[in-house]
N, C-alpha and C positions, 0 to 999 in steps of 0.2 A: 440506429443505435449510435450514441456518442458517449465517450468517456473522456473527461478532461481532468487531468491531474494538476495540482498546484501545491505550493508550499515548500518546494525544495530550496536548497541553497547551501551556503558554506557555514559550517559550524565547527567549533573546537571539540576535541575529544572530551567526553563527559557531558556534552551539551544535549539539547533536545530540539526536535522539530516535529511539527504535525503536518502530515500530508493529507490533502483532500482529493477526492475523486467525485466530480459532479457528473451524474448520469442523466441521460435524456433519451427519448425515443422508445422507451419500453416501460413496463410497470415494474419499477425498481424493487418494490417490496417483495416481489415474487421470486427473486433470484439470489442465489449464493454469489457473493462477490469475493474477490481475492486481490492480494498484492503480490507481485513478483519483483525481482530486481536482477540487474545484470551489471556486473563489474567489468572493467576493461579486460579483454582477453579471456573472459570466462563465459560459461553458458548462463542463460537466464535461469534463475532458481526461485522456488516457492518461498514466500515469506510468511503469509498468513491468509486465512480466509474466515468468512463469517456466513452462516447459513441464513436463509430467508426467514424461516419460521423459528422462533426461539432464540435466534442470534447466537447459536453455538459457535465457538471459535477454535481454530487450530493454528499452531505456530511451528515454524522451523525451529529446531533445537538451538540454532545460533542466535535467535532473537528472543527466545522464551524468557519471560521475566523482565525484559527491557522494552519490548514493543507491545502495544495494545491496538487491536483493530476493533472498530465499532462503527455503527451505522445510525443515521437519522433518516428514517424512511420519509418523514414529512418534508425533508429537504432533498430527497433523492441523492444522498451523499454518503459515501463511505470514507472513513478516516483511518489513518495510521499514526498513532502517537508513538514517537520514537524517543526514548530516554537513554541516558548513559551511552551515548553514541561512541563508536570506536572507529578508528581509521578503516578497518575492514568492512564497515558498513557503507563505504563509499561505493556508489553505483547509480545507475538510472533506475528509478522505481516506476513500475507500471501497474496500473489498475487493470483488472481482468475479469470479464464475465465468462465463466467456464462454458455455460450453455451457448453453443454456436461460436464460441471462441472469439469474443470481441476484446480488443486491447485498446488502451489509451495510448497517447503519444509519448508518455513518460515524463518524469521530472528528475533533474539531476540533484543528488545529495552528495556533498563532499564533506568529509570529516577530516580536518587537518588543523594543526596548530600553525 
């Protein structure tokens, strides 16, 4: 199992970024996928998830209405579209497969003027 995130970077407050997580080594469409984040000095926290069947989504209250998680099973990829970014969104963002607890290596998102 391999999860590889990309798309992080430096963005100004109010800006947007789209993170990608390319999965391999398993049947991607079978599994719920999640995004977590960890800010400096803080614990890792849940951001969003999307189920395998039906694509139901859940979000942390702090990102609801600003972030959108979606998946393209044909590309074995899960995305996190982040809009109206705030400085408090600054963190390393991780892709996560809950079943058997697989993590990606993370991608840094910095929101700063």
